[in-house]
Structures are given as C-alpha cells and as structure tokens.
N, C-alpha and C positions, 0 to 999 in steps of 0.2 A: 780748449782741449784739456783733458785731464790725464795726468800721468798715472801709471799702474806699476806697482812693485811686482816684480816677477822673480821667482826663486828657481835656480837651476842647479842641478849637480852635473859636473863635468867629469867624464871618465875617459882617460886617454888610451891609447891603444895598448899600453902595459898595465892597464888596470889601476893606475894611480888616479885618485879622485879628489876633487874639492867642490865646495858649495859657493854660490855667489848670489848676491842680490843685485837686481837691476832695476832702474827706474825708467820705464819706456812709455812712449806715446802710443805705439801700435804693437800690442803684443804678438798678434799673429805674424806680422811682417818680421819682428825681432826673432821670433822662434824659428821661422824658416831660415833666416840668415844664420843663426847659431847651428841648426841642424845641418846646413850645407857646409859650414866650416868644419863641424865635427867629422862629417863623413869624408871630407877631403883629407883630414888628418888621421883617419881610421879610428876615431874615437866615437863617443856618443854623448848625448846630453839627456838629462831626465828632469822634466818639470817636477818641482816638489813643493810642498806647502811651506808656510812661514814657520810653522811648528817643527817640521822636519829640518828646515834650515837652521833654526835656533839650536835644536837638539845636537845637530852635526857640528855646529861651531862650538858648543860647549864641551864637546869631546876633545877638541884640539886646542 
C-alpha cells in the first residue's frame, strides 16, 4: 500500500479556518469521514492543493 498526502481546509460554523496535511491510505474513505464529521459540527472541509496549503501556512 502507498500512502497519499491529502490537504484540507477546515472551516468551522463560525467561519474560523485552518489548513492541515494528512497522510492517508485511502483518500476517498478519509474524505468521506472528514465530510461527515464536519457536517455533524455544522462546518465544512475543502480539499486543497499542496501549493494552497503552503501559501496558507506561510500567512500564519
């Protein structure tokens, strides 16, 4: 099995956001679990590119 780096922007129900990098085995399964968790908390996630992740990290 090969791991895959996945980059996400998390936005909570108040609009506060952060980015994160995850190393996962099954990207689709991971994204589904993250989408379900975000919906439960009335937030959302947005898949982003590595470049977007790095740019956002550099701002903070």
